[in-house]
C-alpha positions in Angstrom: 0.3 -0.2 0.1 1.3 3.7 -0.8 0.7 5.6 2.2 -0.9 9.0 1.8 1.9 11.8 0.8 0.6 14.3 3.6 0.7 15.0 7.3 -2.9 14.9 9.2 -4.3 17.3 12.3 -5.7 13.9 14.2 -6.3 10.2 13.1 -9.8 8.9 14.2 -10.5 5.1 14.2 -13.1 3.0 13.7 -13.2 0.1 16.7 -14.8 -3.3 15.5 -12.5 -4.8 12.8 -10.4 -1.8 12.7 -8.3 -1.4 16.7 -10.1 -5.0 18.1 -11.2 -8.4 15.9 -14.2 -8.6 17.2 -15.7 -10.6 14.4 -15.8 -14.4 16.5 -18.2 -12.4 19.3 -20.4 -10.5 16.7 -21.1 -13.7 14.8 -22.1 -15.5 18.0 -23.7 -12.9 19.2 -26.1 -11.9 16.3 -26.3 -15.6 14.4 -28.4 -16.2 18.3 -30.1 -13.5 17.8 -31.2 -14.2 14.4 -32.3 -17.8 15.4 -34.2 -16.4 17.9 -36.6 -14.6 15.8 -36.3 -16.6 13.0 -34.4 -14.3 10.7 -32.0 -15.8 8.1 -28.7 -15.1 9.2 -26.7 -14.7 6.6 -28.1 -11.4 4.9 -28.0 -10.2 8.4 -24.2 -11.1 9.0 -23.8 -8.8 5.4 -25.3 -5.9 6.5 -24.5 -5.2 10.6 -21.1 -4.5 10.2 -20.1 -1.0 10.7 -23.4 0.1 11.7 -25.5 0.9 14.8 -27.2 -2.2 16.1 -30.5 -0.6 17.2 -30.3 0.2 13.2 -29.9 -3.3 12.1 -32.6 -4.4 15.0 -34.8 -1.9 13.2 -34.3 -3.4 9.5 -34.2 -6.7 10.2 -36.8 -7.4 13.4 -39.8 -9.2 13.0 -43.2 -6.9 13.5 -43.6 -6.0 16.9 -40.6 -6.3 18.1 -39.1 -4.0 20.6 -36.1 -2.7 19.1 -35.1 -1.3 22.2 -35.2 -3.8 24.6 -33.4 -5.8 21.8 -30.9 -3.9 21.2 -30.3 -3.5 25.2 -30.3 -7.2 25.7 -28.2 -7.8 22.5 -25.6 -5.2 23.5 -25.5 -7.0 27.4 -24.9 -10.3 25.3 -21.8 -8.5 23.3 -20.4 -7.3 27.0 -20.2 -10.3 28.6 -18.7 -12.4 25.4 -15.2 -11.5 24.9 -14.2 -14.8 24.0 -11.6 -14.9 21.1 -11.5 -11.3 21.1 -8.4 -10.0 20.2 -6.5 -6.3 19.0 -6.1 -6.2 15.3 -1.9 -6.7 14.5 0.0 -4.0 15.8 -3.2 -1.6 17.0 -1.9 -1.4 20.4 1.7 -0.1 19.4 0.6 1.7 16.7 -1.7 3.9 19.2 0.7 4.0 21.7 3.1 6.5 19.0 0.4 9.2 18.9 -0.4 11.8 21.1 -3.3 12.1 23.1 -4.7 15.2 21.6 -4.3 13.4 18.1 -6.5 10.8 17.7 -10.1 9.5 18.6 -12.3 6.3 19.3 -15.3 6.7 16.6 -17.4 4.0 17.0 -21.0 2.6 16.3 -20.7 0.5 19.5 -22.6 2.2 23.0 -20.2 3.2 25.2 -20.1 0.3 27.3 -19.7 -1.9 25.0 -16.4 -0.1 23.7 -15.3 0.0 27.2 -15.5 -4.0 27.6 -13.8 -4.8 24.5 -10.9 -2.0 24.1 -10.2 -3.0 28.0 -10.5 -7.0 26.9 -8.2 -6.6 24.0 -5.4 -4.6 26.9 -6.4 -0.8 25.0 -6.3 2.2 26.7 -9.4 5.0 25.8 -8.4 8.3 24.0 -9.4 11.6 25.2 -11.9 12.0 22.6 -14.7 8.8 22.3 -17.6 9.1 19.9 -20.1 6.5 20.3 -23.3 5.1 19.0 -25.3 7.5 22.2 -23.3 10.9 20.6 -25.4 11.0 17.5 -28.5 10.7 15.7 -27.3 9.4 12.4 -25.0 6.9 12.7 -23.0 5.3 10.0 -22.5 5.8 6.6 -24.1 9.8 8.0 -20.9 11.6 8.8 -22.2 12.7 11.9 -19.7 10.8 14.3 -16.6 11.5 12.6 -17.7 15.3 12.1 -18.2 15.3 16.2 -14.7 13.5 16.7 -13.1 16.9 14.6 -15.0 19.1 16.7 -14.1 17.7 20.0 -10.2 17.5 18.9 -10.7 20.9 17.4 -9.5 20.4 14.3 -10.5 20.6 10.3 -12.1 17.0 9.4 -10.4 17.9 6.0 -7.2 17.1 7.9 -8.0 14.1 9.3 -7.4 10.6 8.3 -10.1 8.0 8.8 -9.3 4.0 9.8 -11.8 1.9 9.2 -13.1 -1.7 8.2 -16.4 -1.6 6.7 -17.8 0.0 3.6 -20.2 2.3 6.2 -17.7 3.6 7.4 -15.6 4.7 4.7 -19.2 6.0 3.3 -19.3 7.8 6.5 -16.0 9.4 6.0 -16.3 10.1 2.3 -19.4 12.2 3.2 -17.6 13.6 6.1 -15.0 15.4 4.3 -12.0 13.1 5.8 -9.3 10.7 4.3 -9.5 7.1 4.9 -7.9 3.8 5.1 -9.3 0.5 5.4 -7.9 -2.0 8.1 -9.1 -5.6 6.5 -7.4 -8.2 8.6 -10.9 -9.3 10.1 -12.5 -9.6 6.8 -13.5 -12.8 5.4 -13.7 -11.6 1.3 -12.1 -8.8 -0.4 -13.1 -5.6 0.8 -14.7 -2.9 -2.6 -13.2 0.2 -1.9 -11.0 2.2 -3.7 -9.6 3.7 -0.8 -6.4 2.2 0.3 -6.0 -0.9 2.3 -3.6 -2.4 4.9 -4.2 -5.8 6.6 -3.1 -4.4 10.2 -0.6 -2.0 11.8 2.5 -3.7 11.7 5.7 -1.8 9.9 3.6 1.3 10.3 5.8 4.6 12.5 4.5 7.8 12.9 6.5 11.4 12.4 5.6 14.6 13.8 6.0 17.8 12.4 6.5 21.4 14.5 2.9 21.5 14.8 2.2 17.8 16.0 0.8 16.7 13.0 0.9 13.2 12.2 2.4 11.4 9.0 2.5 7.8 8.2 5.8 6.3 7.3 7.7 2.7 7.1 8.9 1.8 10.2 12.4 1.9 9.3 12.5 5.3 8.3 13.8 8.0 10.2 13.9 11.4 11.3 10.6 10.8 13.4 9.9 14.6 13.4 9.9 17.0 10.1 9.4 20.7 9.4 6.3 22.4 9.5 3.7 22.3 6.6 1.4 25.1 6.2 -2.2 24.1 5.7 -5.0 26.4 5.8 -7.1 23.6 7.6 -4.6 24.1 10.5 -7.4 25.2 13.8 -5.4 25.9 16.9 
């Protein structure tokens, strides 16, 4: 993969499939839910990634189902099940390179589930966390990424989004951010024009005088760059 030839004010990370491989957990919990309601599992599984649980339940649940109650119960089932959950290769080490005020977590998961999964994978939360409760419209709407950039005090056009789902990449596009796809948790090819990378191994970060971030191969030095002017920079 050719790395972006520019610096970014901040990185915005999705969680499931991007920082944490939760595929086994998601399969178990959602297939069990589908079986309880007599729903064909494969179309459900193909549609749910990157989307808030309540929106998937509203789309697939039989008539008369209480979507809010079902979402609460399903979320608790996911919180209780962390068997097989692990970081995407190199994710924790890569995050440790980033200044705390230069990245955010932007997930369609509820906050309680995000806390549980990151803890189970051995990762700390950043200062800025945007979860399902923080937006009215979930991915593929751009709201979550716009909210994260605003909280970080940067322009969304100066952000690089890290995603694994088509819904998340569409949200990044709609927001006006650059994006990169992580594919370790995918069983099939990801149909996207965005650059793709299996995981975070072999990546390093250079920072310029403003603290902006540039992706480089791990064996490249120095770690600090001269400042680059950008009309999108905020202070």
